[in-house]
N, C-alpha and C positions, 0 to 999 in steps of 0.2 A: 276497362272503360271503352265503350264503343264510340267510334268517330264517324260521323256522316260524311260521305264523299259528295262534294257539291258538283263536281264535273270530272270528266276524264279526257285527257288530251287525245284527239283523234290520231290514229295510226300508232299510238304508243303500245307498249307491251300489255298494259292493263286493258286498253280498249280492245285489242285483238283477242284477249282472253274472255271478253264478254262483260267486263265490269263497267257499270254505268253510274252516272250521277244519280244520287238518291239512295244508292246502296250504302251499307254500313260496314266499315272496315273493322275487323276484330283483331287479327294478328298476322304477322309475317314470320314464317318459319317457326311458329309456335310462340313467338314473343308478342305479348300483349302490346298494342299500340295505344299509348296514352296521349301523346302529344307529338309535336313536330320533331323533337330530337329523336324519339324512338323511330319515327317514320324515316327520317333522313338517314339514320344509322343502318337500320335493318334492310332498307330497300336496295342497298348497294350490292348485295349478293348476286351471283350469276344465276342461281336457281332459287326460286321463291315459292313456297307454299302459302298462298294468300287465302286466309279465311275471312269470309264476309257474309253479310246477310242481304239477300235479295228477295223482295216480296214476302218477307216473313220467314223465309227458309234459309238456314245456314248452309253455306256452300264452301268448298275448298277447291281452288284451281292451282295447278302448278304452272309457273311461268319461267321460261328460260330467256335470258337477255344478256347482252354484253355487261360485264362487271362494271360497276359505277354508273351505268346508265340510269336515267330517271325512269321510275315505274310509270308515271303519267297520271297519278291521282292528284286531284285538286280539292282544296278545302276552303270553307268560308273565311277563315282567318289564318294568318301565317303561323299562329301558335297552335291552332286546332282546338284550343279552349281559351278560357279567360286569362288575362294577364294577372300575375301575382302582384298584389299591392304591397307597399312598404309597411312594416310593422313598427317602424321607429318614429320618433318625433324629435328629430335632430334639432339642436339649439340654433343651427345655422340654415335650416331648410329654406330654400328659396320659395317653394310653393306656399309655405305658410306666410310669406311676406308679400304675396301678390294682392293687388286691390280686388275688392269684391265686384261681382257683376260681369266677369269674363266668362267665356264659354266653359262648360262643365269639364271638358276633356283636359283643360289646362291645369285643373286642380287634382288630377289623378297622379298618385305617386307610385311609379313602378319600381319593383325590386326583384326582377325576374332573371334567373340564371340563363334562361333560354334567350332572352334579349341580349345578354352579354355575349353569347356565342354567335348569334345571328347578326346583330347590329352594332356590337361594341359598347353597349350600355354598361355602366358601372353599377355593381351590386354590393350590398353590405354583408351578404352571407348569413344574415340573421333569421331568414325564414326558410332555409334549406332543410328538408327532411333527410333522414339517414338514407332513404331510398335514392333521393336526388344526388346526394354526395357520392354514393357508391356508383350511380349511373355515370356521373361525370368522370370518375376515375376509371371505370371499366371501359367506357366508350372513348376515353382519352379526349374528352372535349376540351379544346384548347385554341386560343388563350381564354382565360377568365379574367375579367377586369373588375377589380375590387376597390370599393370606397373604404379605405382603411381609417384615415384621419389620425389615428394614434394606435400604437401597439401596447400602450398601457391599458390593461383590461379594465381597471376601475374607472379610468378617465374615459375610456370608450363608452362604458355604460352611461356615464354622466352626459357625454356629448350627444348620445343617441337616445337618451331617455328610455333605455331598454336594458333590463337587468341581465339579459342573455348576450348582449353585444360583446362582452369580453370573452365569453366562452367560444364565440364563433371564430375568434382568431385562430383557434386550434385547427379549424377546417383548412385554413391557408397552408398550414404546415403539412397536413395530409395531402393536399393538392401538390404542393412543392415536392414532397417525397415521391409522389407518383409521376413526376415529370411534367405536370401541367404548367404551362407558361402563365405567369401572373404579372399583370400590369396593374400598378397601384396608384391611387390618388389620395392625396392628403389635402383636405380643405383646412387652411390655417386660420384660426381665430386668435387675434392678439391677446396675450395674457392667459391663454388656456392651453393650447397645444403647440406653441412656438418655443423658442429657447431650448432648454435642456430636454423638454419633452419631444421636440422635433429631432434633436440629436439622437435620442433613444429610438424613436421610430425608424429613422434612417438606418441606424446600426442593426436593429432587429430585422428589418426587411432585407438588408444586405446579407445577413447571416442565413436568411431563408432562401436566398438565391433568386429573388424576383427579377423579372426582365426589365422593368422600368418603374420609375416613381415620378409622378407629376405633383408639384407643390403649387397650389393655387390659393389666392386670397379669398376670404369669405366675401360674399356680395351682400350688401345691406341696402334695403329699400327704405322708403319713407312710411311703410305700412307694417310696423313692428309692434303695434299696440298689444300689450299683454304678453309679449314674448321675452325670452331670456335676454338680459341686457348684454349686448356685445359692443366692443369698441371697433371703430373702423380703422383700417390701415392708414398710417401716416408715412411720411418720407423715411423717418428713422427706423420705424418698425419694419417696413418693407426692405430696407437695406440690411437690417440684421438677419432677416430670413434668407435673403440672397447670399449673404456671407456664409451662413451655415451650410446652405445647399451647395455652394460652389466649392467650399473647403472639402465637403464630403465627396462631391463628384470628382474633384481633382485627385483625391486619394484613390477612388475607384478606377480612374483612368490609368494610374500607375499599376494597380494590381490586376485589372481585367482588360485594359486597353479600351475601355468604354466608360462613359460617365454614370450611367444608370439613372441618376436623379437630375431633374431639371426644374427650374423655377419658371412659372408662367410669365408671359410677356407683360401682363398687367402689373406684376411686382416690380419689374424694371422701370415701367412707366411711373408708378407711384413713388419709387425711390429716386426718380429723375436721373437714372443711370443709362448709359448707352447700351443698347441691346447687343448681345453677342452676334458674331458673324454666323453665316449659315453652316460653316464647318463645325462650329461648336455643338450643333444639335445632331450631329452624326446622321443617322437615318430617320430622324424626326419621329421617335417612338411615341410622343405624347401630343401630337397635333390636336387631337380631339379635345384636349384640355387647355387649348390656347397657348401651347408651348412651342415657340418657334414659328408661329404663323406669319409674323411680320418679316422675319428673316427669309423665310421661304418665298413669300410673295415678292420681296425685294429682289431676290436672286432670279426668280422666274421672269420678272419684268425686265431686268437688265439683259438677260440672255435673249429674250424675245425681241427687245428693242434693237439689239445688234443685228438680228436677222431680218428686221422689218423692212419691207419694200413699199415704196409709195412715193407720192409727190411731196418733196420737201417744202414746196410752197403752199401746201394744203392749209387752208384757213377755216377754222370753225370754233365755236364756243360750246362747251358742254359743262355739265355740273356733276358733282358727286356728293351724295349725302351719306354720312357715316356717324358712328359714335365719336365722342370727344377724344377718346384715347387713340383712335386710329388716324385722326385727322392730320397730325404733323407728319406722319410717315407717308400717307397718301400724297400730301403736298410735295414731299421730296421726290416721289416718283413722277409727279406731274412736271416738276422742274427738270428732271432728267429727260422726260419726253420732249420738252421744248428744245433741248440741245440738238435733236435730230429733226423735229417738226416744230420750228419756231412759231408758225402761224396758228398752232392749236393751243387754245386757251381753255384751261379747266378751272372752274371755281369749286373748291373743296369746302363743303358746308358741314362743320361739326354740329350735331344736333344734341342739345341739352335734353336729358331725359326727365321731363316733368311728370310723365306718367308713372314711372316706378320710383323716381327720386333722383336727385342730382348726384348721388354717390354711385349710381349705375351709369357707366360711361362706355359700355361695349356696343358695337354695332348691332349685334344679334338681338338686342332688347329695345331697339328704337321702334316706336310705333307710328302708325299712320297719322294720328291726330297731331303728334308733335312735329312730324314732317310738314304737314299743311300749315300749322300755326307759325312755324319758324322760317319757312321758305316763301310764304305768300308775299308777292311784291318784289322778290329778288330776281336779278338777272340769271336765268338758268340756261339760256342758250337753246340749242335744238333738242337736247335730251338730258334727262336726269338719270344718272346711274346710281343704283343702290346694290349693296351686297345681298346675294340670295338668302343669306342667313337671317335677314329681317323677316322673311316670309315663312309661313307654315309649309313644311316639306311637300313639294309637289303642287302647291297651290299659290294663289296670288293674294293671300290674306295676311295682314299683319296681326300681331298678338291682340290688338284691341278691336279686331274684326273689321277694321277699315280695309277696303280692297284697293288694289293698285289702280283700278279705273277711277275710284273716288279721288285718289291723290292726283291723277292726271287731269280730272275735270276741275278740281279746285285750283291747281297750279297752272293749268293750260300748257302742259308740256308732256311729251312722251316719257314714260318711266320704264326703265329696263333693269331687270334684276340680273346681276353678273355673278358668275361663280367666283369664289374667293381664291383665285389663282392669278399670278402676275401676267401670264400670257392672255388669259381671258379679259383682264382689265385693259391691257394694251389694245387688244383687238376691238374692244368696245369703244375705246377713245379715238381710234384712227380709221376704223372701217365704217 
């Protein structure tokens, strides 16, 4: 498969060899280049025979460069071809529960092993070809993040509405045997893959030697018409899941000196239990699944506050907008702030999610129209802080296509998106 080169970095090895944007890359050292994984892997050699097409003529040039240096070729997309879409129709899929009328890109379901390697996305392994499996093993592409949900093959087929979903569990064993690091995710649906099924999954994954297991609760919106009937988590059910996970992780701690499995922060909140300390989460292997986020932010904030310098007589009013689940913990941090800066007043505003539904209470799914509707007329002070996870990556747009400037105009206040770290939050509050 030929790949068109969009540009070549000036003064790079490829540029010096005469390769230019518009040329077509064919192979590196005889290896056909299909996508970004092929390119990234084979470009690392010190000596490269680059086969490419220029002006309709096939050429080969030998390039010598320092080992591991970038060759310098650029492509229109980071994958160099289209993303692989998901072939499953999971009973808990969040995309199927989104309201109609949102931008088209939000409805695309990716399930691409290359995104797992490049960006940490979780994949189901259900659409991997034998060629792709062998490539991951031969290139030792690691880690691979897997949406497992259950290790019961029949149940996995049911949960994913894919008759091949059970068979793809065997791929995990092949990866594990080849030394590929596996990070796993279990989305728990009450009455389906909790209880004894959860115990089975944890035991099977331990036997496989996976690196980490994140246990997260299913998220249910108000837009589930015609979808599989699922029960929401309640206090008792969340507590039962935590008990199973903590019993398993305590056993792992004795055997391996690490816990391996962790329950998401949201489960502790739903169970109305105190969140574990930062030490419990070890090196935070499951942060991207909402595991340990609050503990880490609390730790970072406390450390940053100890070292914070500034006028203790500083007086100002600011506001924070967040999901309902995070509000109590952010309020605790703001009270801690006042112990050193008593004149700084922060109004923490939990936003009820009317857009997706009241069962959705995380900050990352708060939309602009809910911010405007619920904060209009409130005392917001000199600045409204929001977590950057509310916005589309690298942009100033909420999930409902409301822009930050729209919120600023409606509420007549400066809106600042803050990284989800304790020191970034402190800096935004006092600087």
